[in-house]
N, C-alpha and C positions, 0 to 999 in steps of 0.2 A: 366739348371739341370744337375749336372755331380756328377756320377758314379767314385768312385776310391777305385782302388785296391792297400795295401803297403806291402811288404814284406810278403805276405801272407806264410805260409808253410803251408799242410795239413798231416800228417802221419798214415800212414797204417801197423801196426805189427812193429815199428816204424825204416819203412821205408818211407823213405822224397816223398811223391807222387805230392808234388808239393813244391819249394824251392823257399823260397826267392822272390814271382812270385810278380809284378807291372805291372799292366796296370790301366787305363781309358776310360770311356763312356764320352761323350761329348751330347748335345744337337744336332741334325741334323747331327748322324754320323753312316755311316753305317761300321763296323768292324767286320774281318774274324777272326776269331779265327781258326789254320790251327796246323795241325801238323800228324804226326802217329799217328798209337791206340797206347794205352798206354800209353800218352803222358801228360795228368794229363785234359785233357780242358775238357768235363764233371766234373770231380771233382771238378775242377776255377767254373763252373757255377753253383754246389748244395750249392759251402762256397760262392758262391753271395746270393743266394736265403736265406739260414741259414738252408738246408736241410745237409750240412756237417762242421762237426766241424774243424775246424784249429784250431795250434796249439800257431801259431806265428802270428803277421800282424794285419791289422788293412782293414777294408770297414768306407768308408766314404759315406754320399748323400748328396754335397754341404758340406763338410764338419762336418756332425750331425754323429757320428758314427751308421751304421746300425740298431746296435745292442739294441738303442736308439730306434725306433720306433715300434710303435706299429704294432701286422701282420697282423693287415686291412691297417695301413699307407704303410707299406709295400707291401701289396697284390695289391694296387693302384698304388702302381710306378712302380713295377717289376714286369712286366707280362714275367711268362717261360712258352717256348713249351719243354719238354723234350722230349727226342730219341722217336721214334714208341712205341709204346707199343699196348698190348692187353686190349681190350675192354668188359669187362665182364656187365656191363649194360646195362637195356635195354630201352632204350632209344632209343627219337626220335635223329634226328643230331641236330634240333635247342634248344632241350632241352640241350644236351649236352654242346652247344656255351653258352649257359643262364648261365651258371656254372661257366661262364667268369666275371659275374656281381654278382658275390657273396657278394663280398665290401662292394656294395651299395644296398643290400636288406634288410630290415628288417625280423627278424626269422618269420613263418608263414603268411607271408602277401606276398598276387600277388606281382609280376616284374612290378617296376613302367613304364611311358610312356618314362620313358627314357633308362632303361635298353632294351625296348623292340627298340627301334632305333638302339638302339646300337649293338644287335644281328643278328638284319635287315640287315643293315651295314655290319658288319663283314662278315656277310655271302655270300653279296651280293658283297665284294670285294677280296673273295677267287674263285667266280662264285660258289657258292656251294647253291646257292636258290633254283634249281629244286630238289633237293632232299632234304628238309629241314625238313621234313616233314616224310623221310623214314628211318626206323629203322634202327642202325646204324649195326645190324648184316647181312644189306641188303647190305651194301655197300663196294664195294674195298678198299683194302686195298691203296690204290692211296685218293677213296673220303672220308676215315677217313681221312688220315692224311690231310687233307685241313680243314676239321671240325675240330682236335683240332688246326689248325691253327688260323680257327675262333676265337677259342673259345679265345684266346691267345692275337687277337688282339679287341675281343668283349670289355677285360677288361680296353680300351682306356689309359695305363698307358704310361707317358714317358718317359721309358727305357726298352725293348722290349732283352729277350734272349730266343733264342732257338739255340736248340743240335739237329744238323743236321736235315733239317725242308725239304729237296730236300729228301732224302735216298729213300723213296718209289715210286717217282715221275716218270712218262715218260719224254719224253725231252721237250717236248711243254709245262707241268705239272710247270717241272723245272723252266723254264724261266719263267712262269707267275707269280710262288711263291718270282723269286729272284727279278723282277719286283717290287713285292708287297713291299718287303720292302726299297727297292726303294724308292718306293716315298712313305712310310711313314717317310725316312728319309729327304729327301727332305719337309714335313709336319714337322717337326723338331723333330721327337722320334729317340732317341737314339737305336740304333741295333747294337747288340752284337751274332755274330751268326758263330755258328760252325759247319765247312764244312770240309767235306774231297773231292771237287770235285776243282781243282785247276786255269781248266780254266774257270770256273761259279767265283772264284776269282778272277782270272785276270779280269775277266769282269765287275764286279758288285761294290765291292769293293773299300769304299775310301781309308782302311787303312787296314791291313794285321799283326797278329800278329802269326809268327811262331812260337810254341810251343817245344820243344825236352826234354826229363828227366823231363819236373816237370819247367824247366826253360823259360823263352824268350830267343830266339835263336836270334830273326830278328825282326824289326818291323820294317814299314814304308808304302809305295805305294805300290799296286802291283810291278812294276818296280824293285822295288828297295827289295821285300825280295825274290822273284821266280828267284834267278839268278841261274844260272848253279854252281853255289859251293854249296847253300845252300842247291840247292834241289838232289845234290849226297851223301853232310854229313848227311842231316838230313831223306831223301828221300830214297834215294841211289836210284836215279832215273835218267836220263836229259834229257832235252827237244830236243825233234831231230832240230825243230827251235829255235835258238840262239839266233835272234833279237828281242828282248822284245821291244823294238819304239814304244812310242803313244799307249801302253795299248796293243799287238797283240796276241793272242789268241795262249799261248803256247802249243802247243798239236800236237801230241801224243807224250804220251813219250815212252819212251827208260830202262830197266832196268839197272843199272850197273856194270856190271861183275864183275871191277877189286872193291879191297880195297879200300879205300876213305876214 
């Protein structure tokens, strides 16, 4: 299954936030969407899932326009994890994860055995089983982030879009979540992840798409994208370690003080 965005343009008050941007996401790919704040990463994800209108371009799934799919078909195919969000519902963690199975459930009917199994598996995958029956309001920010990821995985979609999935997590859980996404790609799921942590992007991603000012600035392997030149031009930073061979970790960073 392949998702393609072709020449997508999104405008806010006549300003092009996304400008003729094209990308693809295929089966078994782990793709990182990177770029500075305001580059258009979140807007692009919202356009793909249908939460943001675009004025030009085309989104297709195996060649079929996404707008031709029903909401249920799209929900089963594209699973989306938004940026960290406040949760106001008085729910147990497991009940929130069960919401990910909404496309498969009949109204006013109890969850099917398949749905129960999918939820339990998702909780186990993110190591959230120990607090599955706790109220969301008793969980830490990191624990809630894991529960929201479990809800995304519970859908069982062939394509997953995640927006800053490690933003509220400590280093151990950041690595754990990145490994979970890597494992999903190995299982054949296509994963598109917005990331700000370039070290994690370099270590885990198969391919990176660097966005700047709403357009693709560079695309390729981490070694090809995270070059000194690209980092200076887009992020205004420079790596202390300049040897990027063998996907070595490019950390720490220093701020570029001169104009680039």
